[in-house]
Each structure stands twice: as C-alpha cells, then as structure tokens.
N, C-alpha and C positions, 0 to 999 in steps of 0.2 A: 598925412606924415609917411616921411620917407622911412623906411627900413634899411638898418645894416646888416650886411653878412654877419654872423658869427665867426670868429677866429678858426674854429673848428671846421666850419664847412669849405676854408681856403686852404686845408692840408689835403696831401697826397694820400691816396688811396691805396694800402697794403691789406694783404690777404695773408691771414694767420690759419692755416687751415683751408676751412672754407669759411671763417668769420672774417668780414670787410671790416677795417679798421682805418677810421679818418676820412676826410673829403666828404663830410657832411653824412657819415651812416651814424646811426645810433651810437652812442657812449656805448663800449663795451665793458663788459663785468667781467673781471678775472680774480684769482687766488693765488695762493701758493701752497704746495705739497708740503706736509711737516711730517709725513712717515718716514720712516728710513729707508735711506736710499740703497738697502740691500734687499728689500722685500718688495717682490712685485705684488703679490696679492692685497697687501695692506695700503698699498698705492693706489692701485686698481678700486677699491674698497671706497678709498678716501674721494678718488674722481668721482665714481657714483653717486655718492652722498652730495658733493659739490653741486655735481650737472643736475640733480633733484630739486636743489636751491636756487640753482639759477645760473650758476657760474657757466661763461662762456668759453673763457681760456685758460688753462692752468700752469702753472710754471714748476718746475723740478728743479731742485739743485743735484747739481755733479759734482760732488766732492773729489771723489778719486776715479781714476782711470777705470779702476774696478767696478766702479758703478753703472759703466757705459752698457754693459749687458742687460741690467735690469731697466735701465732708462728706454732700451731699444725695446723691449719685451714690454714695456708700460705704452709706449708709442704705439705699439703695432694692434693693443688692445681697448685703447683710451676711447671712451665715445666724444671726447673732447680734444682739441688741439693742445699739444703739449711743447710748451717752453723751455729750451735747456738754458738754465741759471748757471753760468760758469764764472769763476774766478782764478785768478794767477795761472792757468796753464792753457793756453792757445792751442796745444792739441786736443784737449777734450774738447774745445768747440770745434774745431775741425771733425773729429770724428763723431760728436753728435750731430753736425748737418747729414753726415753719412747714415746713420742710424734712426732717421726719421723725426728730428725736431722741425717743429713745424715755425719755429722762431728760436734766432739765437740772443741769449742777453748776455754782453760784455761788459765790463767795467774799465774804462780808460785807464783808470790810477793803477789798476793792477794785472792787468792783462798781459804786461811784457814788452809795452812799445811799439810803435808803428811797424817795423819790420814783422813781427809777429803778428800784426793787425792785418799786414796784407794777404797772410795766408788764411784766415778767419774770413775774409771779404772774397776770397775766390772761392772757398768752400761753401760759403752761403750762396752766392751766385751760380755756381755749377748744380746746388740743390733746389735752387728757386726759390729760398724762403729769405723772410726778411731777419734784421738785425736790430736789436733794441740795444740802444747805446745807455746804459744806466748809470750816472753820477751820483755818488753818495758825498754828504759832505765829510763823513769820515775817513774816505778811501780817495780823497785828493790828492795827484801826484804831489813830491814834496815842493818843488819848485813854486807850483800856483799856490800851495798852501800858506809858504812862507811870505809871500806877498802882503805888506801891509798897507798899499796903495787902494786895494780894492775889498770891498764888503763881500761877507760870504757869500751872498747872492750872486755877487759880480763874479766871483770864483767858480762857482758851481756852473752858472751860464756860459762863462768862458771855456770851460774844458770842454762841455758839450758842445758848443758852436766850432772850436777848435777841431775836435773830432768829427763832425760831423762835415765838416767842410774839406778835410783830407778824405775822409771816405767816399764823398761824392766827386772829388778830384781825380780820384782812380776808377772814376765811373759807376760808383755802386750809390744806388739812390732809394733802395728799398728798407729804409731807416725808419724807428721811431725811438724818440728821446723821452728820458726821464732824468730828473735832477732832483734829489729829495734830501730835505732835512728832517729831524725831529723836531725843529721848532717852526710853528705853524706859520708866522709872518714871513721869516726867511725863505721858506718853501713859496708861499705866495709871490713872494717877488720874484722869485729865480723863474718861476713859470711865466710871469707877467714880460720878463726880459728875452726868454726863449720864444714867447709866441710871437714878438714883435721881430726879433733875430732870425728866426728861423719859422717863418710864416707858413711854410709848407710842410713843414716836417710835422707828423702826428705825434700828439705829446701824451705819455703814458703818466697820469698823474698820480700821487700820493704823499702822504706825511709817512716818513719812515720811522721804525722803532717809536710809535705812537703810544704804545702802553696797553695795559690789559683792557677788558671790554669797554668798560665805564670811559675811562679817561680817555682811550683810543677812539672809541666813536664821536667824542664831542669834539678834540681835535680834529679829527678827519674831516667831521662836518662843517666846522667852522672855516679850515682851510680849502677845503675841496667845494664845498657850498661857494665860495667867496669865488673861484676859480669857474668854475661851470656856469653860474650866473653870468659871468662876464663872455660866456662862449668859448672857454679854454678849457682843453682837454677832450682827448678823442676814447679814451680808455682809463680806468681806474682801477685800483687796490687800496682798501683800506686796512691798512695793517693791524692786526690785533695778535696780541700776546692770549691767543684761545685756538680754539676749534675753527678751524679755515672756513667752516660753514658759518659762522657768527660773522667773518667777514662778508661773504654774500649778500646775507641778510639785511647786514649795515648798509651796503653798498646801494642794493634796491630801496631801502627805505629813505635814502638820501636824493635817488633819482626820483622817487614817486615824490618826495616832498618839495621839489625843484618842479615838478611836473614836466620832467623831460623824459620820462619812462617809468611805465608801472608793468607790476608782474604779478604781486601775490596783495593780500587785502592791505589795508591801511587801518590800524585801529584809533578811532576817536573815542579818546574817553574824558570826563573830568576829573580834576584834583580832589574832589570829595570836599564836604565842608560839614558844619554842624546839621543841616538840613537832610543829610544822608541818612538813610534808616536800613541799610542793606550793607555787606561785607562788599563794597564796591571794589576795592582793592583786590581783594581773591577772586571775585567774579572777572574783572578785567584780565587779571592775569590767566585765569582758565580760557576764557576767550582767546585772548592771545596765542596762547600754546595752542588751541584746538584749531586756528585758521594760519598757524605759521607755514604749513605746507600746503596750503592751498593755490593752485593756480588760476586765481580769480582776481582781478584788479578792481576789486571792491571796496567801498569805504563803508567801515562796520564802527557802529557807535554803541558805546557804553556808558551812559548816563544815569548819575546817582538819583537825580530827582526830576520832577515835573519844570521846574526854572530852567533846567540846562537841555532836557529833552522831552519829547521830541523838537521843540521850536529851535532851538541853536545848534542841533546837528540835523535839520530838515532835508539838507542836501546829502544824507548818508544815504545808501543804496539800501542797508538792514539796521537795524538798530533795536537797543532796548532802553528805554527808562523805566527806572525803578521807583516804587513807593513802597507802603509798609506791608511787607510780606508777601509782594507781589510786583508784577512789573506788565508793562505793555511792549509788544514788538510792533516795531513803526517801520514803514518804507518812504522815502522821500517826504518825510512828515506827515504821513498818513497812518493812524491806527490799524494794524493786521490783527491784533490777537490779544488778549490779556490773560495771564499766565501766573502760578504761584512762584512765590521765589525760588522755590527748590527746582523748579522745571524751567527758570529762564534761560540758561544755557543751551539746554536742550532745543526746547524751542528755536532758539536764536539760530540754532546751527542746522535745524530743521528748514527754518525758512531760507538760511543761506543754500542749501542744496537744491531750492527750487529755482536759484538765481541763473 
C-alpha cells in the first residue's frame, strides 16, 4: 500500500535557538511564561520547571519597553530558547531581536501595519531569527473582521496568508504561522485551510483561551488531536488557565496518546466497578503523582481486579493488579511479585526503578 507524506513533512525547517521546527522534525512542545515581566528570577525559575517537565521552547511577553532589560537577562540565562511575544509596538519587536530573542511573535492585527512590519523583518533578518505570525480571532484587523462573505476560519486564514505572502515578497521566509480561536472546530478548519494554502510554512497549532485545566485539556485534545492525526502541526501549545507546567504535561500526554512522541510514563488505570476491593482511585492518583517527573516512556498500569489486570494490561511495561488486601506486580503480563495492599505503590515504584 502506498503511503502519503504528512503535511508537516513538507514544511520548511526553521531553527528556534537550537531547536529544529518543521520539515519533518518531531512536533515541538512549548509554553508561555506567566511570571511578572519585571522579575528575572521568577521567570528563570519558571523556565527551569518547564524544562524539567519537557518544554522545548518558551515564550515571554514583553508588555512595555521597560521590560526589555528583564527579557534580555532571561534570554542570557535561560536553558531554553526564548520567544519574544509582542503586541502593539513594533519597536519592542525590533529591540527584542537585538536583545537575544530566539524568535519573534507578532500579530498582524495590532503590530501597526505593513510599514512597521518592514522594520521588524529587517531586525529579525539581521539577528538571524524566525518570526511567528500569530493571528487570533479576537484581534483581526477591522476591515477583515467586518466582512460577512467569509467564515471566521476563512478570515483567520486570509489574514495569515496575506501576511506571509507580504513577508515572503520582501524576501523573508523564516516564518512560522498560527491562527487560533477559542472554538475548537473553527480552529481545526482554519489550520486545514492554512495547511493547503501555505504548504511549506511550519504551523504552530493551539486552541486559544481554552479555559481551566479540565475544560482546556479536553478542548485542546479534541482540536489538536484531529490536526496532528492528519499530519498538521509542527509545534503546539496547550493553553490552560493554570501553572504552565500543566500545559507541558498535557502536550506530552496528547503526543503520547497519538504515538507521535513519548517522554514520560503513561498511566493505564481501569475506571473501577463493584468488583474492586481497594481504594483504586487513591492508588492511581498516588502513582500518577510519583511517576509525573520520571523521564521514562513507560506504560504503567494500576488495575482494580484480576478481570482487568494483568490480562487487559498485558502490554504494560509494569503494573499492579489489586485483590483483597493485596496486589500482584506484573510486567508484560507476567507476575513479578505479590505484596500487601499497603506496600503496593512502593513495590511498583521499586520495580519501575529497575527498568
């Protein structure tokens, strides 16, 4: 059977610091800092936490010109490439390019028009860094937003495509594009359009303003899961109203579920039923917490009874099946040891440590 190349394999490769993006490179995981833009130490501490969780690129808002010194200090000390996020003031973007930004993110709807864009392109070109053209549903330029002959997805895609073609017409091709909405299917339709109209441009995918952790993770998984399964998307951010570390965990969980990239353990656990005679919910949560920071792409099962485990979790690298006051630790379906209920989690972690 013939196989077809994924859209992401045809995009142009760009470099964000040392991180390759596009051109068939692994889908890049990123997040955005929410520490005060006036506090170098707070931003660096957050970057360290994000890096430990598996973040590969981090973005920092520069709301005022007075924040540029802090931004520069963060860039100089960050273990991750730092993207400068700029709205409304093209001069901040120009200065950020000189201060160590690994990439610029600008919004066509509020950067100040094409004349000001020219100077930003020149600054990025001189610094040798890419630009992300980031279009949002809430900040389309007024003329395009007022058109009733286009759907919202068509408006978002049109804004991004027109801007890309302008930049490329000036000889600047080191571009990444995003066009986000809070509505899942609007986002999906927009990126499908962009993938067809800009087949060589790397795409940063995401559902913007997705909400708090529970809702935001589900909305993002729905929209981004569709796109990634279709081969659309070179980098992603799952936007959550929460600690940015939760965004990174959600990204890796999604990529792992789609078999695109694996970094951390995947927890397999049954939903419990009347046969379960242990506190499986508590056990599963404890295991989830203890494996959260492990840098091992393992499948770890926590099963409530012999019906579901080891049999239904036979492909797990390691797991436990619980009985009355006890449990059996198993690996690839084979029993490794039997332990008392109070020792289940410790025994499981001990066996994980041997892998």
